[in-house]
N, C-alpha and C positions, 0 to 999 in steps of 0.2 A: 827519723829514718836516716841511716847513714848511706850516703851516696857512694857509688862505685868510683874508682879512679878514672881519670879521663886522659885521653891522648888526642891532641888537636881538638879538644872540646867534645870528644865522643866518649861515651861510657864504655868501659871494658870490665869484664868479669863482675857482673852485678851481684850484690849480696842477696840474701834470701828475701828480705823485705822489698827490695827493688824488683826482684823477679816476680813477686806476687802482684805488684802494681801493674803488671802487663797482662794479667789474667783475671777474667770474670768467671766465677764458679757458681753453679747451681746444682743442688742435690735433691734427694727425695723429699726433703723438707719444703721444697719450693714447688711441689706438684700442684698445690692449690693456687698457684699464680702462673698458670701456663701461658696465658695471653701476654702477660708482661714479659716473661722469659722469652717468648717467641720474638718479640720486638727487640729486646736487648741482644739476643743472639742472631739477629738477622744479618745476613751477608749480602753484599752488593758490590757491583763494579760500575755503577752509574748507568748500566744497561739492563742487567738482570738483578732482581732482588728476591732472595729466598728467605722467607721468615724462618725463625729458628724452631720450627716444629720438630717433634720427635721423629726419628727415621720411619717409624711404623705408621705415622700419620694420626694415631689415636693413642691416648686422649689428646685433645687439642683445645686451644682457646679460640684462635682465629687463623685458619690456614690461609696461605697466600703465596703465589709465585708471580712476581710483577715484572713487567718490562717497561722501560722508560717510554712514556707517551702512548702506551697501549691501553685502550679504554673503550667503553661503549657509551652511547648517548641515551638519555631518558628524557621523557617529556616533563616539563614543569607546568604545573597547574596552579592557578591563583583563584581565590574566592572572588576577587575583583581584579581583572586584568588591566593593564595600563600600557600606554605607548612606550616602546623601547624596553619593555620587560623581556628578559631572555626567555625564549620558548622551549629551550632544551638545555640540559646540563650534561657535561662529561662526568663519567664515573669510572674510576679505576676498576678493572676486573682482573681476575687471576688468569694467567696463562696456564696451559697444561703443566701439572706438577711432576717434575722428573726427580724430585728428591726422595720419593717414597721407596722404602725397602721394608717389606713386612716379613714377620717370622712366626711360624707355628712350631711349637715344641710338642711332639706327639700330636694329639688332637686339639691342642689349646693354643690360641693366639697369644703371643707375647703382649701383655697389657700390664703396665706398672701398677694398675689398680687392683690386680688379682695376684694370687700366689704369694711368694715371699720375696721381697726385694732386699737382697743381702747387701748390695752396694749400688749406688747410682750417682754418677757425677758427670756433668757436662761443663766444658770449659771453652770460653771464647778467648783465644790467644791473639792479643792485639798486635803482636809483632809478626806472627806467622800468618795472620789473616785466615784462620781456620777455626771451625768448631769441632772439638773432640768430645767423644762420649765413651764412658766405660760403665757398663751395667752388668751386675751379677744377679740373675733372677732364677728362682726355683718355681716351676709351674705348680698349680694345685695338685697335680698327680705326683709331684716330687722329683721331676726331672730338672736338673740345673744346667744353665748355660752362661757363658761370659760373652758379652757383645762389645766390640770396639768399633767405633766408626769415626770417620773424619770427613768433613765436607768443606768445600771451598767454592767461591765464585771468583773466577780468575780475573785478576786485575790486568794481566798482560794480554789475554785473549778475550775480547769483549763478548763473543757469543757463548762462552763456555762456563759451565758449572760442573762440579764432579763430586762423587761420593765414593768412599771406600768403606765397605761393611764387612766385618769379620766376626765369625762365631766359632766357639770351641766349647766342648763339654766341661762342666765343673768336676764331675765325679765319674759317672758311668756313661755307657753309650746312650745316645739320644737319637730319636728320629726327628728330622728337621725338614721343614718346607720353607724355603726362602723365595719370596716373590718380589721382583723388581718391577715397579709400576711406573708408567707414564700415564697420568690421569687427567682428563679434561673435565670441566664442569663440576669441580668439587663443591660440596655443600658448604655454605658459609653462614654462620648463625647471624640472625638479625640482632641489631642493637639500636632500638628505636627510642630509648629513654633520654637521649641527649641530642640536641640539634647539630652537634659537632660530629656525630657518628656518620658512617657511610650509608649510602642507600644501596641496598643489596639487589642485584639483578640475578634472577635465577636462570640457570642454563643459558648464559649469554653466548656460548660458542656453538656454531653449527659445523659439523664435520664435512670437509670437502675431499680429503684424500688421506689414505692410510696405506702403509706398505711396511713389510719387514723382510729382512734377509738374514736368516738364522737368528742370532740374539741381538741384532740391530734392528731398529724400527723408527718410523717417523709418523707423526700425526700433523695434519694441516687443517685448521679451522678458520672460520670467518665470523665477523660480527655482522649484525643485521643493519644497525643504524649508523655506526661510525665508519662502516665500510673499510674495515681493516682485516688483514689476513695474517695469521700467526702460524709458524711451523716450529715444531720441536723434534729434533732427532736425538736418539740415544744409541750409544755403542757400549758394549760390555766387554770386560775381561773376566772370565770365570775360572776360578781355581778351586776345583772340588776333587774328591777321590774319584777314581775311574768308574766305580760302580754307580755313581750318582746319575740321575736322570734330569734332562733338561726339556721343558715344554714351553711353547710360545702360544699366546692368545692375542688376537687383534680384533678390536671393534672400532667404531667411529670415535669413541671417547676414551679408549684405553689400549695401551700396548703393555703386555705383561710377559715377563720371562720368569719361569718357575723352576727352581732347583730343588730336588727332593732326594733324600737318602739318609743313611745312618752314619753318625759320626762317633768315633770312639775316642777315649781320652788320649791326649797327645797329638791329635790331628785337628785341623781347623779348615773352615771354608772361608774363602775371600772372594768378594764381588766388588769390582771397580766399575762404576757407571760414569759415563761421560755424556753430558747433555749439551746440545747447541740450540740456541733460541734466536729467532729472527722474526720480525713482523714488517709488513709493508701495507700500503693502501691497495685496496682492490680496484680503485679507480685509476686505471692505467699503470698499476704497479706490476710487480713480478707475479707470474702465474703460479698456481698451486704446485705444479710439478717442478718448476724451476726453483721455487723456494724450498721444496722438499729436498731436492738434490743439493742445494746449498748447505742446509743444516746437516744433512747426512755426511757430506764431505768434511764439514767442520768437526763433527763429533768423531769421525774416523781419524782425522788428523790429531785430535787431542788424545785419542787412545794410542796412536802411534808414539806420541810424545811421552805418554805414560803418566800415571798419577804422581809418582815421586818427582818427576821433572816439573809438573805443574805446581806442586807444592814448593819446590825449590825456587821456581820463578816468582811465586807469591811472596815468599820471604824476601827475595832479592828486591822486588818492587817496593815492598814496605820499608826495607832497610834504607833505600834511597829517599823515600818520602819522610820517614821519621828523622832523617838527618836534619831537615829543616823544621819539621812539625813538632818534635818532642818538646814538652815543657817539663822542667824539673822543679818540683816544689818540695823542698826538704822541710820536714817538720810535721807533716800531716799525711799519713799513709793513705787514709780514706780519700782525701781530696786529690792526692797524687794519682791514684787509680782512676778516679772519676774524670779528671781532666784528660788523661790518656784515652779513656773510653770515649769521651766527647770528640776528641780530635780524630780518633780512628773512624768514627761514623761519618765525620765530615769528609775524610779522605776517600772513603768508598762510596760517597753519595753522587759524585759526578764523574765525567770522563773528559780527558783532554782531546780525544780524537773523533768524537761524534758530537754534532751540534744538538745537544739535549740539555735541558735545564734540570733543576733540582726541586721536586715538590716539597711542601712543608713537612711531610713525613718521610721524605726520601723515598726509598723503595722498601720500607720496613713495615708498612701497614696501610690500611685503607681509610684511616681517619681523614676527615675533610674531603672525602671522596677522591683522595689522591691528588687534590688540586695544588697547583702552583699559586702561592700567595706572595704578598710583599715580603714575607719572611726571607725569601731567597735573596733578593737584592738588598734588603735592609739589614740582614744579620749574617747569612751564610757566605755570600760572596765577599763581604768585607774581611772575613777571615781567610778564605781561600785565595784572595788576592795576594796575600803575603806568604801563604804556604804552598799553594799549587795554582799559580796564575793561569796555566793553560786550561784548567777546568773552568775558570771564570770566563776566559775568552770564548769557550764553547757555549756556555750558558747564555752569554750576551748575544752571541750569533744566533742562538735559538730565538731570542726575543726579536732580533732583527728580521729573521725569517717570517715572523708573524706581524710585521708592520702592515701588510695589506689589511688584515683583519682589524688592526688597531685604527687604521684610517677609516675603514667602513664604520666602526663603532663611533668614532668621532662625528662622522657625517650623520649617523642615525641620531646622535644626541644634539645635533645642530651646533657642533663645535668645530674649531679649526684644528689642523694638525692631526695628531693621532692620540687615541685614548686606549691605553692598554687595560686588559681586564683585571678585575679584582681577584677573581677565581677562574682558573682555566686548566685544561690539559691540552686541548687542541688549538688554542689560540683565540677562541671566542669567549665572551663573557658568560659565566655560569652562575653568577650570584643573583639569586632571585630576591634578596632582601636589600634593596637599593640604598637605604640610609647608611648602612654599614658596609655596603659593597660598592656600587657605582660611585657613590659620593666620596668614597675613600680615594680621592683623586691623587693623593700624594704618591700612590704607586708609580705614577709616571715620572715624578721627580726622583723617586727611589732608584728607578732604572737608570735615569740620567746620572745620578750620583755614582752608581756602580760603574758606569762607563768612565766617568771622570777619575774615580779612585783607581781603577785598573790602569788607565793610561798614565796617571801620575806615578804609579808604582813601577810600571814596566817600561814606560816610554815606547809603547807599541804604536807607533805612528801609522803603520800599515793597517792595523785594526781600526784605528780612528778614521782613516780615510775610507776604508772599505765598508764599515758598518756603523761604527760609533757616531760619526758625525751626522749621519742621516737620522739616527734616533734622537740625538741632541737637538737637531733642527726641528723635527716634528713635535717634540715635547715642548720646545720653546714657543713654537707657534700655538700650541694648545694653550699654554699659560698666558701668552700675550692676548689671545682672543678671549680667554675665560675671565681674566681679571679686568679691573677697570680703574680708571683714575677718578678720584673724588674731586670735589671743588677745591679742596686744599692742596691738590697735587699729589696726594698719596696714592699708591697702587694697592688695591684690595683684592682679596680672593674670598668670595662669599659662597655660602651654601655648600660647604664641604664637611667631611668627617676626617678628623686627624687620627693619630694612632689610638687615642682613647675612644673606644667604641661605646662608652657610656655617656658620651657627649656628642651627639650627632647633628649634622646639618647646621654648622656654625659658621660664623664669619671670622676671617683672619685668624685661623689657627696658627700659632707661632711656628710650630714645627713645619707645617706645610709651607708657610710663607717664606721661611728661611731656606727651605729646600727649593722653592721656586726661584728665589734669588740666585742660588748656586747654579741651578739649571740654566737660567737665562744668561748669566755671565759665562758659564762654561760653554754654552752653545756659541756665544759671540766670540770667545777666544778661539775655539776650534775652527769656526768658519773663517776667521781672519788668518789662522795658521795654514789653512788649506783652501785658499780662495777658489781654485779651479774646481775642486770637488764641490764646494758649497754652491758654486755657480750652476752646476748640474742640477741642483735641487731648487734653483730659482732664488737663491739668497742674494740679496743686493745690499749695498752699504746702508741704505736707509732702514732696512729691516733690522740689521744688526744694531744700528743706533737706537731703534725702538726697543729692542730687548734690553739694552744697557740702561735706557731711561727708566723702563719699568723696574728693573732690578734695583736701581739706585733709589727708587721711590717706594719700595715694598714697605708696607705698614707693619709694625711690631707693637701690638697693644700692651700698655703698661698701666698698672693701677698705682697712681702716685699716693693715694691715701694709705694703702697697705704696703707699699714699697716693694711690690713684686710684679713680674710680668704676668699678664693674663694668658692662660692656656689658649683661650680664644676670646674674642671681644665680648666683654660682659661676664666672663666666667666667674670672677671673684665676687660678683654681685648676686649670684644665684643663691637660693636657699641652701643651708648646710644639710648634709645627710646626718641622720641620727645614728651615729655609730654605737652609742651606748646601748641602744635597743637591740643590737645585733647579737646573734649567737653563732657558734661555729657552723651550725646547720644551715645558716642563711647564705653561706658562701658556696659556690659562686653566685653572685647576686642575679645574674641573667637567668638562672633557673628558678628563682624564687620571687622576683619582682618584675612588674611590667616595665617595658622600655619607657613608657610614658612617665613613670616615676623616676627612672634613672636619668633620663635625658635632661631633666629640669633641675637637678641637684648638683652640688659640688661633691661628686664622688667619681673617682678616676679608676677605670678598669686596669690600666697599665700606664707605665711611664710615658708621658706625652711632652709636657713642658720640660721635664727632666731629661728626656731623650734629646730635645732640642739643645739643652745645655751640653750634653755629651757630644753631640755631632758638631756643634758650633761653639767650641770653647772660647774662641776669639771674639765672639759677639756679646759676651757677658763678662763684666769684671768680677773680681773675687767676691766682693760683698753681695752683688746681685745673685751670683751662684748660690751663696750660702742662704740668703733669704728665700730664694725660689725653692731650693731643695727642702728647707724646713717647712715651707707652706704646703707644698704638694706631697711631701712625705706623710703628712697628717691626713691626707685625703685619698691616698692611693691604696686600693685593696688587693692588687695583684691577682685579679681573677684571670690573668693571662700569664703564661710562662715567658712572655717577651719582656716582662717588666724588670725582673730582679737584676739582670746584667747592667742595664743603664743606671739603676739606683746604686749598684756596687761601684761603678766607675766614678760617678759624681761624688759619692760618699768618700771614696779614697782620695780624690782630688782635694776635698775639703778637710782631710785629716781625720775623718771618722772611720778609722781603720777597722775597729771591731765590727761596726755595722757593715762596712764594705765586705769584710771577710765572711760574715754570716750570709750576706746576699750572694757572694760567690758560691758558697756551699749550696744555697738553694737552687741556683741555676745549674750548677754542675751535677747535683744529685736529683734533678727533676725526674729523670727516668730510672736511674739505678735504684732510687728509693720510691719511685712511683708517687711523687708528692701530690700530683693532681688527680690520681686515680684514673688516668687516661692513657697510660703507656701501652696498654694492651691494644690500642688502635694504631700504634706506631710511635716511633720516637719523635720527640720535639726537637727537630734539627736547629731551630733558631735558638732554643735554650742551650743546646749543646754548643753552638757557636758562641753564645753569650758567656760560657765558661772561659773560653779562650780570650774573649774581649775583656772580661772582668779581670783576668790575670794580667794581660799584656797592656791594656789601656788603663786599668785600674791601678794595679801595683807596679807595673812597668812604666805607667804614665805616658804611654805612646800616644802621640797625636799626629794627624796627617792632614788636617783641614786646611792648612795653608800651602800645601804642595811641597812642604819640606818636613822631613821627619823631625820629631821632637820627643824627648823623654823627660818625664819628671818622676823618677822612680821613688817608691817608699815601700817599706815592708811592715806588715802587721807582726805583732809579737810572736804569733804562732809559727811563722815561717823563718827558717834559718838561712835559706838561700833560694833564690829564684833564677832559673836559667831559661831563656827562650830565644828563638831565632826567627827571622823573617827575611823574605826576599825583597830586595830593593834595587831596581835598575840592573838586574842580572846577578847581584851579589847576595851572599848569605851573611847578614849581619847578626852576630850572636851577642846577646846582652846577658850579663851575669850581675845580679844584685844581691848584696849581703849587707848586714848592718854597717860594715866598714865603708861601703861605697858601691859604685857601679863600674863595670868593666865592659867596654865595647870593642869587638874584634871582628875581623874578616877571616875566619879560619880556612876557607877554601879558595881564597882569591889569588889570582896571578899577580906577580909584581907589577906595580903601577896602579893597581885598583884602589879606589878610594870612595868613601861615602861621607857626605856632609850631613850634619844633624845638629840639634841643640840639646844640651843637657841642662835642665833648670834655667833655660834662657841663655846659656853660654854657647856660642857658636863653636863647633868642633869639627874636626876631620879625622876619620880613622882610615888607615891604610893597611895593606896586607902585611907590611913590615912593622907597623907601629900601633898596637892596641892602645886605647885611651882609657884611663881610669880617673874617676872623679868621686869626691865624697858626696854624701847625701845631706842636704840642708835640714834644719829643724822643720818639724811638721807645722803647717799653718794652724792657727788657733781661732776657730770660728765658734767657740762656745761649746756647750754640752751637746751630746747627740740628740738630733731632732726626734720628736715623738712620732711613732706610727699609730694608726688607728688601733683601738683596744683589741688585744689578742692577736694582732696581725704583724707584730715585729717578727722578723725571721728568727728561727731558733738559734740560740747562742751555741757556739761550738766550745 
């Protein structure tokens, strides 16, 4: 792919190939993959999420309109209940759907499964932040129409989403009926064949208030168990011939505006719909009338601004975001598009101005019941820290707001400090399977790590003093009380589950232990940097000394016979898994084998020890990294989309660039190619984040574990040029890597700005006036590419 010319590092006048890398297209040939397309074409602004369903609502795979944090609760039942088992779970539910615009041509509804589909194309424009649709359809009775639509979820106005829908005849006059619906309690199909699928709650919303004023209307509903209230207001701009008729229908669950009339060739109908969404708690929250008034005013204000202005604002917001977030990968058009797709969905997953976090599926689907998992702090926030740090601040403040629930959970578990939930929406633990849920204690260190990483990259001391320090203190107290010192003086963490969920309830998981060490030291450093704040939390010098002593004594198990680190104590002595007996139909193993079998064998669901090598490169020398990678590569089945990015990064560091490139493709194409057959439930945001990590940490060689930026870039043969940027201490550092070398610059910086970093170990300083260029050294030679389990090597590109 030939890249466009640049001015101050920014692309201008892109060529056709580059232009296509900003667009995802689906046509009539993709109608058998509706659910997948709905996830891929989902639009969000971190508050509202509209799945990419067809405007008419049918056919559909999985309809959904989601609001960040909006959910219902359902009872959890157990064949054998136990102490501290969660008794209820949060489940994401769909808010009233305002995206619907239905069309009847004569007496027949527009349905792409009937009549003659002359042309159909939908496009997700990654720079404009809109989904565009062009359809030419001839009804079974022979009446032809052309439909154009554009939808957006506003990045600049958090309550607002909008649709523009236009119809014109193809040949002769046609009788049309256009209905704009606001629909609550849409039917959602059950998907019960996979434990990762959502639990469906039928008719979760009860109508409280409804009102309309001409073609504007509002519905207010409440949930029964989570005690939440949601209001959706819609405002319309109708452009029809004078002789057309307009009717309005209003019920508890639907507000409908219907336009009817005849359209002759050369004329068109246009409908602009503006929707405003808000929810609050019914327990002391805003009343139904007040909430209705609020969304009504917001929708009306959006209408006054106009659809064209909203669209212009959308492009402007993304132009600013892409200035830092864009990644240029010359040489592979498919991966170029996939990486931009990945980053786009990360950029629209969170908000900088509302303290909300990012679920594992974002607001793109109901997979995992819409829960927040460790994916957020483990994968998504480490990317957004360098692309959109204000979103990270908001997500971490959401965690801080739920510290009371985390303290309660720790007390319930007879632990000190705070224990954050493995799965949640509302702040309380929702995981009923405790060996891979509650026992996944590393989520607490993941949150602490996200705090430390954010503060290191931004130097946001105000956040550290206001919220970050308290989370660090409470998690440090958790670990100091949870772990114990052995007779030899080592500090151990027993009875936990690390990232590899095929090896549960283990002792001294290396990833967990190293994360605990970072957590303890980070809390000690932060408390000493802000002693007055720490004193408010009861932190005394003796407690800080205890944290440091535990951190210094953390045990890291090592198998001297095999020359590798043990993923957890005794792992390398477990029986081997019989990979030769496996067929493709046996994967994922969790759907075909009992956990009793998985837990006692050397089979790894996802990168665990390799993830530790990625996160803590300074804790392993080069030879240890190579031996560890080869050992665990042969035992990792990647039954989780979280795995490939870590394997790509470590493979690249070791010089196995072909393998690293193939792993990059796997994580980047996880959803665009639906590699796990689960994209219909929502996008895998951690895997999308993994695409950026694989590029920037893998081939860019970026490391940040020592609090100082470092780069060890190297390029696979397929890539001619790699360009990426990241935010560091308020500056945008742009890195360009070619076979000739690496160039570091500060294209936006004011005079006097500078950033210090290392390039392959050399200490460097880049200023606004003086970019730095350095050659690339020879690749390390750690022998041939390690073997993967039979049939499981990633596809070669």
